[in-house]
Structures are given as C-alpha cells and as structure tokens.
C-alpha positions as CSV (number, residue, x, y, z in Angstrom):
1,M,-16.1,-82.9,43.1
2,S,-13.2,-80.8,42.9
3,A,-9.5,-80.8,44.0
4,L,-8.1,-77.2,43.9
5,P,-5.1,-75.5,44.7
6,V,-3.0,-74.4,47.8
7,T,-0.4,-72.4,48.5
8,T,0.8,-72.2,52.0
9,A,3.6,-69.7,53.4
10,A,6.3,-69.4,56.0
11,A,5.5,-65.4,57.7
12,A,8.0,-64.4,55.1
13,T,8.2,-67.1,52.0
14,D,5.4,-68.7,49.9
15,V,5.8,-72.1,49.1
16,D,3.8,-72.8,46.3
17,L,2.1,-76.0,45.9
18,A,-0.5,-75.3,43.5
19,A,-1.6,-77.5,40.9
20,T,-4.1,-76.3,38.2
21,G,-7.4,-77.5,37.5
22,T,-8.5,-80.5,39.7
23,M,-4.9,-81.5,39.6
24,S,-2.9,-82.5,42.5
25,T,1.1,-82.0,42.6
26,A,1.0,-86.0,41.5
27,S,-0.8,-85.7,38.8
28,A,0.4,-85.9,35.5
29,V,-0.6,-83.3,32.7
30,L,-1.8,-84.4,29.5
31,G,-2.9,-81.0,27.6
32,S,-4.2,-78.5,29.3
33,L,-6.3,-80.9,31.6
34,G,-4.4,-82.9,34.7
35,L,-4.9,-86.3,34.8
36,S,-7.8,-86.2,37.1
37,D,-9.7,-84.0,35.0
38,W,-9.6,-86.2,32.1
39,F,-10.6,-89.2,34.5
40,A,-13.6,-86.7,35.5
41,W,-14.4,-86.0,31.6
42,I,-14.4,-89.7,31.0
43,A,-16.7,-91.0,34.0
44,I,-19.2,-87.9,32.5
45,S,-19.4,-88.5,29.6
46,T,-20.6,-92.2,30.1
47,F,-23.2,-91.3,32.4
48,V,-24.2,-88.8,29.4
49,V,-23.9,-92.1,27.3
50,A,-26.2,-94.1,30.0
51,M,-29.0,-91.4,29.9
52,A,-28.9,-91.3,25.8
53,L,-29.3,-95.3,26.0
54,Q,-32.2,-94.9,28.9
55,W,-33.8,-92.3,26.9
56,S,-34.3,-94.8,23.8
57,G,-35.2,-97.3,25.7
58,A,-32.0,-100.0,25.9
59,T,-32.1,-99.6,29.7
60,D,-30.2,-102.7,30.3
61,R,-27.5,-101.5,28.1
62,A,-27.7,-98.2,30.2
63,R,-27.1,-100.2,33.3
64,Y,-24.0,-101.6,32.2
65,V,-22.6,-98.5,30.8
66,A,-23.8,-96.5,33.7
67,A,-22.0,-99.2,35.9
68,A,-18.8,-98.5,34.0
69,A,-19.3,-94.6,34.7
70,W,-19.7,-94.9,38.1
71,A,-16.3,-97.2,38.0
72,V,-14.2,-94.5,36.9
73,F,-15.7,-91.8,39.2
74,G,-14.8,-93.8,41.8
75,V,-11.0,-93.8,40.6
76,Y,-11.5,-90.0,40.2
77,W,-12.2,-89.5,43.7
78,I,-9.4,-91.9,45.0
79,M,-7.2,-89.2,42.9
80,L,-7.7,-86.8,45.0
81,V,-7.0,-88.0,48.3
82,P,-3.3,-86.6,48.0
83,Y,-4.7,-83.6,47.6
84,Y,-6.9,-83.3,50.1
85,Y,-4.5,-84.6,52.9
86,G,-1.4,-83.6,51.9
87,E,-1.7,-80.1,50.4
88,L,-5.5,-78.7,51.6
89,Q,-4.8,-80.7,55.1
90,S,-8.7,-81.3,55.3
91,P,-9.6,-84.5,57.1
92,L,-13.2,-84.3,56.5
93,E,-12.5,-84.1,52.3
94,T,-9.9,-86.7,53.0
95,L,-12.5,-89.2,54.4
96,L,-15.1,-88.2,51.9
97,A,-12.6,-88.8,48.8
98,L,-11.3,-92.4,50.5
99,A,-15.2,-93.2,51.1
100,A,-15.9,-92.2,47.4
101,L,-14.3,-95.1,45.9
102,P,-15.9,-98.3,47.4
103,L,-19.3,-96.6,47.4
104,C,-19.1,-95.5,44.1
105,L,-17.9,-99.4,42.7
106,Y,-21.2,-100.6,45.2
107,T,-23.4,-98.7,43.5
108,S,-21.7,-100.4,39.8
109,F,-22.2,-103.6,41.5
110,L,-26.2,-102.7,42.1
111,L,-26.5,-101.5,38.8
112,V,-25.4,-104.3,37.5
113,K,-27.6,-107.0,39.8
114,G,-30.2,-105.0,38.3
115,R,-31.4,-101.9,40.5
116,E,-32.8,-99.8,37.5
117,S,-33.8,-96.9,39.7
118,L,-30.6,-96.2,40.1
119,L,-30.4,-94.7,36.6
120,L,-31.9,-91.8,38.3
121,L,-29.2,-91.1,40.2
122,S,-26.6,-91.6,37.3
123,K,-28.9,-88.9,35.1
124,A,-28.4,-86.4,38.0
125,V,-24.7,-87.0,38.2
126,A,-24.5,-86.2,34.3
127,F,-25.9,-83.2,34.9
128,M,-23.7,-82.7,37.8
129,G,-20.8,-82.9,35.6
130,L,-22.2,-80.9,32.8
131,I,-22.6,-77.9,34.9
132,Y,-19.1,-78.5,37.0
133,L,-16.9,-79.4,34.4
134,P,-17.0,-76.5,31.9
135,A,-16.8,-74.4,34.4
136,E,-13.8,-75.6,35.8
137,T,-11.9,-76.2,32.6
138,I,-12.6,-73.3,30.4
139,P,-10.4,-70.8,30.9
140,I,-12.4,-67.8,30.3
141,V,-15.1,-69.1,32.3
142,R,-13.0,-70.2,35.3
143,T,-11.3,-66.7,34.8
144,W,-14.6,-65.2,35.7
145,L,-16.0,-67.0,38.2
146,I,-13.1,-66.4,40.3
147,E,-12.3,-62.8,39.9
148,T,-16.1,-61.7,40.3
149,T,-16.2,-63.9,43.4
150,A,-13.1,-62.1,44.5
151,A,-14.8,-59.1,43.7
152,Q,-18.0,-59.5,45.9
153,T,-16.0,-60.9,48.6
154,H,-13.9,-57.8,48.6
155,F,-17.3,-55.7,48.8
156,G,-18.7,-57.9,51.3
157,M,-15.2,-56.8,53.8
158,E,-15.4,-53.4,52.8
159,L,-19.2,-53.3,54.5
160,L,-17.1,-54.9,57.7
161,G,-14.5,-52.2,57.7
162,H,-11.4,-53.8,55.9
163,S,-10.4,-52.8,52.2
164,P,-7.3,-54.5,51.6
165,G,-7.8,-54.1,48.0
166,L,-7.0,-56.5,45.3
167,T,-4.3,-57.9,43.6
168,E,-3.0,-61.2,41.5
169,G,-2.9,-64.5,43.2
170,S,-0.5,-67.3,42.6
171,E,-3.0,-68.5,40.1
172,G,-2.9,-65.7,37.9
173,Y,-6.3,-64.1,38.6
174,L,-7.1,-60.7,40.1
175,S,-8.5,-62.8,43.5
176,K,-5.7,-61.9,46.5
177,F,-6.6,-59.9,49.1
178,D,-3.7,-57.7,49.6
179,F,-3.6,-56.8,53.3
180,D,-0.3,-55.8,54.5
181,S,1.4,-58.7,56.3
182,E,3.6,-56.5,58.5
183,K,0.0,-55.0,60.0
184,T,-1.7,-58.3,60.0
185,V,-1.4,-61.0,63.2
186,T,-0.6,-63.8,61.1
187,G,1.4,-62.4,58.3
188,R,-0.7,-64.0,55.9
189,T,-3.7,-63.3,53.6
190,T,-6.6,-65.3,51.5
191,Y,-7.0,-65.7,48.0
192,I,-9.8,-66.8,46.1
193,I,-9.9,-70.1,44.0
194,M,-12.7,-72.3,41.8
195,A,-13.9,-74.0,44.6
196,C,-15.0,-70.6,46.7
197,T,-17.5,-69.8,43.8
198,G,-20.0,-72.3,45.1
199,I,-20.1,-73.9,41.4
200,G,-19.7,-77.1,43.1
201,S,-22.7,-76.7,45.4
202,M,-25.0,-75.3,42.7
203,A,-24.1,-78.2,40.5
204,I,-25.2,-80.9,43.0
205,F,-28.6,-79.0,43.4
206,G,-29.0,-78.5,39.3
207,G,-28.4,-81.8,39.0
208,L,-30.8,-83.2,41.1
209,I,-33.2,-80.7,39.8
210,A,-33.0,-81.3,36.1
211,A,-32.7,-84.9,36.6
212,V,-36.3,-85.3,37.8
213,N,-39.6,-85.6,35.9
214,A,-42.0,-82.6,37.2
215,P,-43.3,-79.6,35.7
216,L,-40.7,-77.0,34.5
217,K,-42.3,-74.0,36.8
218,R,-41.6,-76.0,40.0
219,K,-38.2,-77.0,39.1
220,A,-37.5,-73.3,38.0
221,I,-38.4,-71.9,41.4
222,A,-36.2,-74.5,43.3
223,F,-33.3,-73.7,41.2
224,A,-33.6,-70.3,41.3
225,S,-34.0,-70.3,45.3
226,A,-31.3,-73.0,45.9
227,I,-28.9,-70.8,43.8
228,G,-29.3,-67.7,45.2
229,I,-29.1,-68.7,48.8
230,I,-26.1,-70.9,48.2
231,W,-24.6,-67.7,46.5
232,F,-25.2,-65.6,49.8
233,L,-23.9,-68.2,52.2
234,N,-21.2,-68.9,50.2
235,L,-20.1,-65.3,49.8
236,S,-20.3,-65.0,53.4
237,R,-18.2,-67.8,54.1
238,N,-15.2,-66.1,51.8
239,V,-15.6,-62.8,53.7
240,F,-15.3,-64.8,57.2
241,I,-12.5,-67.0,56.3
242,G,-10.8,-63.9,54.5
243,I,-11.0,-61.8,57.5
244,A,-10.2,-64.6,60.2
245,S,-7.2,-65.8,58.6
246,P,-5.1,-62.4,58.2
247,W,-6.2,-61.0,62.0
248,G,-5.8,-64.5,63.5
249,W,-9.4,-64.9,65.1
250,F,-8.3,-68.5,65.7
251,Q,-4.7,-67.9,67.3
252,Q,-5.0,-69.7,70.7
253,D,-2.8,-72.1,72.0
254,V,-5.0,-74.8,71.6
255,F,-5.7,-74.9,68.3
256,V,-2.6,-73.8,67.4
257,Y,-1.3,-77.0,68.5
258,I,-4.0,-79.0,66.7
259,A,-2.8,-76.9,63.5
260,S,1.1,-77.1,63.8
261,D,1.9,-80.7,66.2
262,L,-1.0,-82.6,64.8
263,M,-1.6,-81.3,61.2
264,G,1.8,-80.2,60.7
265,A,1.0,-76.9,59.4
266,P,3.1,-73.5,59.9
267,A,1.6,-72.2,63.4
268,S,0.5,-69.1,61.5
269,R,-1.8,-70.8,59.5
270,T,-4.1,-72.1,61.8
271,S,-6.7,-69.3,61.9
272,Y,-7.4,-70.3,58.4
273,I,-7.2,-73.9,59.0
274,V,-9.7,-74.0,62.1
275,A,-11.8,-71.2,59.9
276,H,-12.1,-72.9,56.6
277,N,-11.6,-76.7,57.5
278,F,-13.3,-76.8,61.0
279,I,-15.6,-74.4,61.3
280,A,-16.9,-73.4,57.7
281,Q,-16.7,-77.1,56.6
282,T,-19.0,-78.2,58.8
283,L,-21.5,-75.8,58.8
284,S,-21.4,-76.6,55.0
285,I,-22.6,-80.0,55.7
286,V,-25.5,-78.4,58.0
287,A,-26.7,-76.3,55.2
288,L,-26.7,-79.1,52.7
289,L,-28.9,-81.0,54.7
290,G,-31.1,-77.8,55.2
291,I,-31.3,-76.6,51.6
292,T,-32.2,-80.3,50.5
293,Y,-34.7,-80.5,53.3
294,L,-36.4,-76.9,51.8
295,V,-35.9,-78.0,48.0
296,V,-38.0,-81.0,48.6
297,R,-40.8,-78.8,50.1
298,V,-41.0,-77.1,46.3
299,L,-39.8,-80.5,44.6
300,P,-40.3,-83.8,46.3
301,E,-39.6,-85.7,43.2
302,V,-36.1,-85.3,43.9
303,L,-36.5,-87.8,46.8
304,E,-36.2,-90.6,44.7
305,P,-32.6,-90.2,43.9
306,L,-32.1,-89.2,47.5
307,E,-33.7,-92.7,48.8
308,D,-31.0,-94.4,46.8
309,V,-27.9,-92.8,48.0
310,L,-29.4,-93.6,51.3
311,Y,-29.6,-97.4,50.3
312,I,-26.3,-97.1,48.7
313,L,-25.1,-95.8,52.4
314,T,-26.2,-97.8,54.5
315,G,-28.2,-101.1,52.4
316,S,-31.8,-100.2,53.7
317,E,-35.0,-98.8,51.6
318,Y,-36.5,-96.0,52.8
319,D,-39.5,-93.8,52.3
320,L,-38.7,-90.0,52.5
321,K,-42.2,-89.2,51.5
322,A,-43.8,-91.1,54.2
323,A,-40.8,-89.8,56.7
324,L,-41.6,-86.3,56.0
325,G,-45.5,-86.5,56.0
326,E,-47.6,-88.8,53.8
327,G,-49.8,-85.5,53.0
328,M,-46.8,-84.4,50.5
329,R,-48.1,-83.9,47.4
330,A,-46.0,-84.0,44.2
331,D,-47.1,-80.5,43.5
332,G,-44.9,-79.7,46.4
333,G,-48.2,-79.1,48.8
334,T,-49.8,-81.1,51.1
335,D,-52.9,-83.3,51.6
336,A,-55.6,-81.4,53.5
337,S,-55.8,-84.4,55.6
338,Q,-52.1,-83.8,57.3
339,S,-53.2,-79.8,58.4
340,D,-56.4,-78.3,60.0
341,S,-55.5,-75.1,58.0
342,T,-56.2,-75.0,54.1
343,Q,-53.4,-74.5,51.8
344,S,-52.9,-74.1,48.4
345,P,-51.2,-75.8,46.1
346,D,-47.7,-74.5,46.5
347,S,-48.3,-73.3,49.8
348,G,-45.5,-75.7,51.2
349,A,-42.9,-74.0,48.3
350,T,-40.0,-72.4,49.7
351,A,-35.9,-72.9,49.3
352,G,-33.4,-72.9,51.7
353,P,-29.9,-72.2,52.4
354,D,-26.5,-73.7,51.5
355,A,-23.0,-73.0,51.3
356,A,-20.7,-74.3,49.1
357,S,-19.9,-78.0,50.3
358,D,-16.8,-77.9,48.3
359,P,-15.4,-74.7,48.3
360,E,-12.0,-73.4,49.6
361,I,-10.6,-70.1,49.9
362,D,-7.0,-70.4,50.1
363,D,-4.3,-68.1,51.9
364,D,-0.9,-67.0,51.6
C-alpha cells in the first residue's frame, strides 16, 4: 500500500531521488503529507464511513459510499505508478499498481449494482488502512519502526559475521548500514525505509482478521501467529538484501545486462535489483499465499472476503471452503467424516509464514 523513497548512486556519487511518505517525486506536497497520502486518507476515511453506515443498518447507503471509496482508492494506486516504474524500477509493483485502478473501479461498479457481500471486503480495507496509515504518516511511529527494524537487521547481519554499523540514511533515520564502500564489491550499501518494516503485510492480515465475525480467541491466535512469522521472514529478507547488495552476490554478466541495458539502472546496482526486485518479491508472493492458507485453517471466516477478491479478478463465483475441504468447520477444525483420526476443534489451528509484500530495502 505504499510507495517509498529510493536512493540510487554511481560508484562515488549519491543521487537522491527520495520523497517523503507515500509520495513520489511527481507528487505535490500539501502540508506534511504528499498528494497520494491525502488520497489514501480520503479513501480509508470513506471506507470507515461505509462501515459505520452498514453497522447502523443503512446497507444501501453503505454500498454507494463504499463504491466511492473504491474509486478514490484506485486513483491512489495509479498515482504510485511513476514511483514504482521510474524510481523503484520494480516491474511487479508497477504492474500491480496499473492493475489496481481498473480492479477498484470494477469493485465500485459491483457495489453500485448491488453486490452487498463486498461490504465485508470494504470493511477489511478500512481496517488495513487504519493499521497502516498512522504508522506511515505519524513521524514518531515511523521513526521508531524504521530504526528498530534497522537495529534488528544489523543484529541479524552480525550473526552472519558482518558488522558494518549503523549511520544516518538519506531520510534522516539511523537506518543505513555503514559498509566501507572501498572494500565492498559494488561500492554501495543499503538502508531501511518504512516498507522494510513489514507493516504493509501486517496491515493486510490484520485488516482481514479484524473485519470478520469470529470468536476473539481464534482471531487473536491468527493475528499473533501471522504477525510473528511476517516479522521473522521480513527480517530475514532485509538481512539477505542488505548483504547481497554491497558484496555483489549477483554481479554476473547476465544480471548486469538485465539491470543496466534493459532497466537502465547503474551496473553497480545489479545485486540489489536481483536480490530485491526479483528474488525477494517473488518469494513474498509465495509467502503471502502460504500465510493466507494457514490463517484460514485457524480462521475460516476470512474465506468470505477472499472469495469476493477472486470474483473481482476472474468474474466467477468460488466456494473456497469446499475447495479446501467440505469438513472444515468455522472453529478452525475439521469434521470427523473428513478423517479417520479424531481431532479436537482447534486441531488445525496453525498460522504460517509471510514476508512483507510491500517492503523494500533501499540502497546507496
């Protein structure tokens, strides 16, 4: 849900392309927030209004308000395309941002036409925004998240025999790994930004879990398990990219050609692009699918908004409960008829891994 700063550099010269918050260099600044930040807050606030209207019983009005929220949300995502394409040089995130506008507009259309079930998905997005946006836009929270993640990542590097130290990054946070550029292969280093904290992935699952109706105990188990594993895998990802970039793990000719000739990046940035844009982001998708499945085993109620996501993407109705096993119960267990073994109601309650879908670790 965020677009965050990037700093690229030649071997001896830093070229700052960074912007603050969710703002790209093309964004206008309104007060302390970028234009895209304002669109994000407007969209999430409108989702919250729709949620309140549904709670009060005004379902039809809630549908129309939620439809407006989805339209604004789509505009927010299209505003991030220049950042993902030009600054982050991430093909995956560029394509996702491009796809977001028509998908959001289609969701808006479905709500106007009467698909009431989409109010639950809208409610989930409202909670996602309420988790993410304060962390993104409140300076004290943002600083704490970035610097804590940087310190934890540095500790992970030390466990692998690297101790570069931390110094101030281009955004002013104590988040830059102070590798000696004269001793490293690429002459570059990396620094932690907001997306490296994993808050985006945490907000996604937190929003889904908060939105559904289920016993508090199972919701708490699903939330704690998902957040814990997101944190661990995100930290591992940060350590991997943070070491691979300066030490040039992927500076082979074929990768240099892709990064420099095809993507227009400095050759010295190749290892960062391969580690982050290709390897880490691909594995993040796999991890997102994995954690979704395992959270469903604890909290099958999240299948309902996920079925609507699939309908938006494909135009077909899905019964995910049947696909995962007709014996799945709403308490997270399975019926005795599904298996010869006797299981307790919470026997299937496990939650699983995820890496932050949105995190980026920037390099100098």
